[in-house]
C-alpha positions in Angstrom: 91.0 84.9 127.0 89.9 82.0 129.5 92.3 83.8 131.8 90.6 87.2 131.7 86.9 85.1 132.1 88.2 83.6 135.6 89.7 87.2 136.9 86.5 89.3 135.8 84.1 86.4 137.1 86.3 86.6 140.4 86.1 90.4 140.2 82.3 90.3 140.4 81.8 87.9 143.2 84.2 90.1 145.4 82.1 93.0 144.3 79.1 91.4 145.2 80.1 90.0 148.6 80.9 92.8 149.8 78.0 94.8 148.5 75.9 91.8 150.3 77.5 91.9 153.2 77.2 96.1 153.6 73.6 95.2 152.9 73.0 93.3 156.0 74.5 95.8 158.3 72.3 98.6 156.9 68.7 95.5 157.1 66.4 96.2 160.3 66.5 94.3 163.0 62.5 93.8 162.3 59.8 95.2 160.7 56.4 96.1 161.5 54.0 95.2 158.5 50.6 96.1 157.5 48.4 94.5 154.7 45.4 96.9 153.5 45.1 95.5 150.4 44.6 92.3 148.6 42.7 89.2 147.3 41.5 86.0 148.4 40.4 83.0 146.7 38.8 79.9 147.2 38.2 76.6 145.5 34.9 74.8 145.6 32.2 73.0 143.2 35.2 73.1 140.7 35.4 76.9 140.0 37.4 79.5 142.1 36.0 82.4 144.0 37.4 85.6 145.0 36.1 88.4 147.7 38.6 90.9 149.5 40.3 89.5 152.9 40.4 91.5 156.2 43.4 93.4 156.6 46.7 92.0 157.7 48.9 93.0 160.3 52.3 91.2 162.3 55.5 92.2 163.0 58.7 90.2 162.1 61.4 90.6 164.5 64.8 88.8 165.7 66.1 88.8 161.7 69.3 87.4 161.4 70.1 86.9 157.6 73.4 85.5 157.8 71.3 82.8 159.8 68.1 83.0 157.6 66.0 83.1 160.3 63.2 85.0 161.8 60.4 85.9 164.3 56.5 86.4 163.6 55.1 88.2 165.9 50.5 88.6 165.6 48.0 89.6 168.0 46.2 86.4 167.4 49.0 84.1 169.0 51.3 84.6 172.1 53.4 82.4 171.1 56.0 83.3 167.9 56.2 81.3 164.5 59.4 80.3 162.9 60.5 82.2 159.7 63.3 81.1 157.1 64.9 83.9 155.1 65.4 83.2 151.7 67.7 86.7 150.7 67.1 88.3 146.8 68.2 91.3 145.2 66.8 94.1 146.7 64.4 92.1 148.6 64.2 89.3 151.5 61.6 86.0 151.5 60.4 85.1 154.6 58.7 82.2 154.5 56.5 80.3 157.6 55.7 76.9 157.4 52.5 76.6 159.5 50.2 73.4 160.7 50.2 70.8 158.2 52.3 71.9 155.8 51.0 75.0 154.2 53.2 78.1 153.4 52.9 81.6 154.2 55.6 84.1 152.3 56.3 87.5 153.0 58.8 89.3 150.4 59.8 92.8 152.0 61.6 94.7 149.2 64.4 97.6 149.4 63.3 100.9 151.3 61.5 103.5 149.3 63.7 106.5 149.2 60.6 109.4 149.2 58.4 107.4 151.2 61.2 105.6 154.1 58.7 102.7 153.5 59.2 99.0 152.8 57.0 98.2 149.7 55.7 94.1 150.6 53.8 91.2 149.4 52.0 88.7 151.6 50.8 85.5 150.0 49.0 81.9 151.8 49.1 79.0 150.4 46.6 76.5 152.5 43.4 74.3 152.6 40.8 74.2 154.4 38.3 70.8 154.5 40.1 69.7 151.7 39.7 72.9 148.8 42.2 75.2 147.7 42.4 78.5 149.5 44.9 81.4 149.1 45.2 85.2 149.3 47.9 87.4 148.3 47.9 91.0 150.0 50.0 94.1 148.9 51.4 96.5 151.3 54.4 98.3 153.2 56.6 97.4 156.4 58.7 99.6 158.5 61.7 98.7 160.3 61.2 98.3 163.7 
């Protein structure tokens, strides 16, 4: 019984490794992402205040899944940002550590077979003048 469990576990691991490497070869090297919907919150005077943020657009380029790195390209900056990648089943998380240690996280899910787009979520966690400010957007990315 114990040997059967070890063999079964080994086979399952082998299948996951083969499937993961096949998916890495099929993944785009970059994405153009657009986020039209979202909500932004700030904390001030002992309460959270909510408002709609402006639409957001950026590109993720030079994706290296094995090296867990990519570059962030925006219209606002002429210098690419550095991204780390955390891989998940059916998604990749792109993490950016910005000034003062705050985080931006973009999760891009597997391509929608009908639309050909990649559903995505972008979250920003930062502070302004000592007060928490955070936002979450829903949108889509397209392969570049």
